[in-house]
MIKOL-342097 format. One record per residue (C-alpha): residue number from 1; z, x negated, y. Coordinates in pm, whole numbers. Example, Ala and Ser with C-alpha at 12.3 -4.5 7.8 and 13.67 -1.06 7.14 Angstrom:
! residues 2
1  780  -1230  -450
2  714  -1367  -106
END
This chain:
! residues 373
1  -3640  255  -1159
2  -3407  158  -1447
3  -3514  249  -1812
4  -3292  384  -2071
5  -3355  410  -2466
6  -3141  552  -2737
7  -3199  469  -3089
8  -3069  600  -3397
9  -3059  444  -3777
10  -2889  480  -4098
11  -2539  437  -4143
12  -2397  119  -4242
13  -2196  97  -4608
14  -2007  -187  -4690
15  -1744  -316  -4929
16  -1361  -368  -4846
17  -1346  -718  -4920
18  -1121  -854  -4600
19  -1394  -1138  -4644
20  -1678  -883  -4533
21  -1494  -708  -4248
22  -1628  -929  -3967
23  -2006  -856  -4110
24  -1910  -491  -4124
25  -1814  -483  -3750
26  -2123  -649  -3661
27  -2331  -378  -3841
28  -2142  -87  -3687
29  -2172  -211  -3351
30  -2556  -262  -3414
31  -2577  78  -3558
32  -2595  215  -3194
33  -2915  49  -3104
34  -3139  63  -3435
35  -3338  341  -3480
36  -3270  639  -3696
37  -3453  804  -3970
38  -3812  682  -3911
39  -3764  479  -3654
40  -3864  706  -3326
41  -3699  670  -3012
42  -3718  828  -2665
43  -3787  635  -2307
44  -3772  799  -1978
45  -3697  644  -1609
46  -3484  785  -1326
47  -3667  959  -1040
48  -3592  908  -659
49  -3786  1162  -424
50  -3802  1307  -86
51  -3675  1631  11
52  -3981  1859  12
53  -4191  1613  -222
54  -4294  1651  -602
55  -4057  1495  -850
56  -4237  1388  -1178
57  -3996  1383  -1518
58  -4141  1194  -1826
59  -4036  1207  -2160
60  -4177  979  -2388
61  -4168  878  -2752
62  -4264  576  -2947
63  -4377  585  -3296
64  -4414  952  -3296
65  -4435  1154  -3598
66  -4515  1523  -3438
67  -4135  1593  -3393
68  -4086  1840  -3117
69  -4005  1757  -2754
70  -3795  1925  -2498
71  -3668  1911  -2150
72  -3347  2077  -2043
73  -3219  2092  -1667
74  -2845  1979  -1556
75  -2712  2318  -1686
76  -2857  2207  -2005
77  -3121  2511  -1976
78  -3465  2449  -2155
79  -3733  2390  -1880
80  -4013  2313  -2158
81  -4010  2349  -2515
82  -4324  2150  -2634
83  -4575  2331  -2378
84  -4372  2654  -2332
85  -4151  2694  -2046
86  -3871  2936  -2124
87  -3702  2888  -1756
88  -3868  3149  -1509
89  -3894  2866  -1229
90  -4261  2857  -1132
91  -4181  2501  -961
92  -4217  2334  -1269
93  -4523  2270  -1404
94  -4674  2102  -1715
95  -4837  1783  -1624
96  -4921  1649  -1980
97  -4816  1746  -2327
98  -4892  1519  -2650
99  -4712  1399  -2966
100  -4596  1141  -2755
101  -4518  1280  -2411
102  -4381  1556  -2211
103  -4455  1536  -1832
104  -4315  1779  -1606
105  -4365  1805  -1244
106  -4119  1977  -1013
107  -4258  2089  -670
108  -4046  2110  -344
109  -3752  1932  -449
110  -3410  2020  -246
111  -3087  1872  -263
112  -2970  2127  -534
113  -3205  1980  -783
114  -3033  1626  -803
115  -2887  1573  -1138
116  -2942  1475  -1488
117  -3255  1619  -1698
118  -3240  1558  -2067
119  -3509  1478  -2296
120  -3436  1568  -2638
121  -3645  1517  -2981
122  -3602  1705  -3258
123  -3567  1458  -3538
124  -3245  1395  -3804
125  -3047  1358  -3649
126  -3168  1492  -3305
127  -3212  1215  -3036
128  -3140  1263  -2651
129  -3178  1069  -2345
130  -3117  1171  -1980
131  -3303  1104  -1664
132  -3160  1120  -1319
133  -3318  1287  -1005
134  -3192  1162  -664
135  -3303  1364  -347
136  -3331  1144  -44
137  -3317  1379  300
138  -3420  1197  645
139  -3226  1259  976
140  -3311  1549  1106
141  -3290  1459  1430
142  -3263  1139  1634
143  -3093  1144  1996
144  -2998  878  2258
145  -2710  965  2496
146  -2667  740  2807
147  -2324  782  2981
148  -2518  724  3334
149  -2863  799  3415
150  -2885  556  3685
151  -2644  231  3637
152  -2512  -16  3918
153  -2598  -355  3885
154  -2326  -539  3699
155  -2185  -206  3549
156  -2096  -168  3181
157  -2270  134  3011
158  -2205  309  2709
159  -2518  444  2495
160  -2486  636  2180
161  -2772  710  1897
162  -2684  972  1679
163  -2880  1059  1330
164  -2783  1392  1192
165  -2782  1544  862
166  -2942  1248  615
167  -2853  1184  257
168  -2763  915  231
169  -2615  764  547
170  -2855  612  782
171  -2811  242  895
172  -2879  243  1288
173  -3002  -65  1472
174  -3035  -103  1877
175  -3289  -316  2060
176  -3342  -408  2440
177  -3672  -486  2479
178  -3750  -724  2169
179  -3381  -867  2130
180  -3204  -674  1874
181  -2806  -574  2015
182  -2480  -498  1789
183  -2327  -147  1801
184  -2063  18  1628
185  -2122  314  1393
186  -1911  610  1253
187  -2012  830  981
188  -1919  1188  922
189  -2016  1380  569
190  -2052  1759  622
191  -2117  1879  267
192  -2381  1658  92
193  -2515  1534  425
194  -2417  1249  677
195  -2432  1227  1013
196  -2389  855  1199
197  -2359  780  1553
198  -2376  443  1679
199  -2193  355  2013
200  -2352  64  2227
201  -2181  -119  2504
202  -2419  -260  2760
203  -2345  -479  3098
204  -2690  -429  3278
205  -2840  -642  3558
206  -3148  -607  3828
207  -3378  -760  3504
208  -3295  -439  3301
209  -3450  -201  3534
210  -3721  -41  3360
211  -3642  -235  3022
212  -3661  28  2708
213  -3331  42  2481
214  -3448  135  2110
215  -3249  306  1876
216  -3398  265  1534
217  -3286  392  1176
218  -3328  243  825
219  -3346  483  559
220  -3529  490  236
221  -3695  846  327
222  -3818  741  644
223  -4026  470  796
224  -4035  347  1182
225  -3805  642  1304
226  -3678  562  1657
227  -3595  684  2005
228  -3582  500  2316
229  -3461  544  2691
230  -3551  332  3016
231  -3275  163  3189
232  -3242  251  3582
233  -3029  8  3739
234  -2953  16  4120
235  -2932  -330  4312
236  -2932  -459  4682
237  -3149  -719  4797
238  -2969  -990  4960
239  -3184  -1167  5252
240  -3089  -1560  5241
241  -3059  -1747  5588
242  -3199  -2051  5580
243  -2996  -2374  5578
244  -2953  -2543  5886
245  -2926  -2897  5927
246  -2783  -3136  6190
247  -2561  -2982  6464
248  -2532  -2627  6534
249  -2333  -2452  6820
250  -2109  -2172  6674
251  -2037  -1871  6856
252  -1752  -1851  7070
253  -1541  -1586  6893
254  -1405  -1605  6539
255  -1528  -1242  6496
256  -1880  -1324  6519
257  -1834  -1568  6225
258  -1880  -1478  5855
259  -1710  -1749  5664
260  -1918  -1853  5366
261  -1935  -2132  5155
262  -1796  -2425  5397
263  -1811  -2692  5113
264  -1929  -3026  5247
265  -1887  -2955  5606
266  -1748  -3161  5885
267  -1580  -3001  6203
268  -1607  -3194  6535
269  -1308  -3056  6775
270  -1420  -3037  7125
271  -1107  -3079  7371
272  -1269  -2985  7691
273  -1301  -2602  7590
274  -1126  -2360  7357
275  -1477  -2243  7232
276  -1537  -2261  6875
277  -1631  -2620  6776
278  -1969  -2776  6647
279  -2026  -2785  6284
280  -2237  -3018  6116
281  -2355  -2851  5787
282  -2460  -3058  5505
283  -2584  -2894  5164
284  -2455  -2554  5287
285  -2560  -2243  5467
286  -2304  -2052  5712
287  -2474  -1692  5796
288  -2391  -1584  6140
289  -2385  -1236  6208
290  -2294  -1137  6552
291  -2339  -772  6673
292  -2738  -838  6710
293  -2790  -458  6697
294  -2631  -379  7055
295  -2826  -681  7220
296  -3139  -608  7059
297  -3093  -232  7182
298  -3007  -351  7548
299  -3293  -588  7556
300  -3538  -301  7460
301  -3389  -74  7731
302  -3433  -359  7999
303  -3791  -431  7896
304  -3866  -36  7914
305  -3722  -23  8278
306  -3929  -332  8384
307  -4243  -157  8259
308  -4173  118  8415
309  -4123  -22  8736
310  -4426  -223  8753
311  -4619  77  8659
312  -4480  302  8947
313  -4518  -28  9195
314  -4889  -24  9099
315  -4939  336  9113
316  -4769  333  9502
317  -4948  21  9576
318  -5297  174  9494
319  -5207  504  9685
320  -5122  294  9991
321  -5462  97  9972
322  -5634  454  9932
323  -5494  591  10231
324  -5560  278  10442
325  -5937  300  10351
326  -5956  667  10399
327  -5805  627  10757
328  -6052  339  10884
329  -6325  554  10767
330  -6247  890  10942
331  -6146  672  11270
332  -6471  528  11279
333  -6690  858  11227
334  -6512  1050  11471
335  -6699  1162  11835
336  -6956  1353  12012
337  -7285  1262  11910
338  -7598  1358  12141
339  -7971  1381  12012
340  -8326  1397  12219
341  -8457  1669  12046
342  -8303  1941  12236
343  -8329  1786  12605
344  -8412  2077  12859
345  -8273  2351  12614
346  -7972  2431  12841
347  -8235  2574  13114
348  -8457  2769  12848
349  -8420  3142  12815
350  -8477  3148  12468
351  -8579  2907  12166
352  -8946  2892  12211
353  -8908  2818  12578
354  -8640  2526  12499
355  -8885  2366  12227
356  -9161  2374  12479
357  -8921  2226  12752
358  -8807  1955  12513
359  -8912  1586  12590
360  -9045  1592  12243
361  -9215  1920  12271
362  -9396  1816  12586
363  -9492  1463  12454
364  -9661  1664  12155
365  -9830  1900  12389
366  -9962  1608  12577
367  -10087  1443  12285
368  -10270  1770  12174
369  -10439  1828  12518
370  -10825  1882  12478
371  -11056  1881  12803
372  -11402  2046  12783
373  -11675  1946  13050
END
């Protein structure tokens, strides 16, 4: 803060001799800083405050002799006369009053409170000094706008960061990760406020996918105010064919050949055929891209047909074997079967007689015969 002081002193008198003119000029120039009267003077400091905070104004007297101190606003209305407040603004409150100091606080400071405030000391002649209140307004909002939400690898995208309604104007800095980038800023003034927009042009690569882009604000009213957006980058993953060394037979048609980097290759012509020649590859790789998809699909269909045919053949063979076994089984068990249990049953009148006439029945009856003497 810069200190200001003002002094008064007795007027200098001098003679009219031409030889004394330089001395008189020196004395007159010094009169502005020599204390007047009894040597009292006023001291104050400029005040810088953030909007909404409290500003404190101090009017101090050196070598006081109980002279009256008062504080005036930018419109030169008396805020405090000694310890009395004529101005009906309750935001002004007395902090300290003595013969050597008048200290007043101003709460809830706004931009309209900015300006010069005057300290007066009632001496003869009166002394006066002013202090300046500067009000800082932090940015109301900080926004990053990105041209494309999803960028393509190798594309240059535009990002804009806007800090609105600040006082004084803000300084915007860009970072990608931990690396600081350079943008281009434009300042617009609306009444007592400033809006700053910074533009950043950024060429993105696959390594930028998921990396934060940070917009940071430098402003005396705020610390560490920043916002960020994460980059989304689309990229394709290319498959690299392994390098081929020695001699390789090329495909039979030019359409099957994808001409890549042919530096360092030697071509051997084959006079006996019109097919493409054999190529010896050194420090190069040629990617052959025939229409392999159709060949693969045909191979898959061939395999499917072979599997189905094999399964059908096995099923038919198993059924033939089963039929042969069943036929042999039924052929061996076909015919007329005779038993001895029913011998003599054909001439019997009933079942009981048939059993008795049966050979088995006769044997059993003979074995059960008993003789009594």
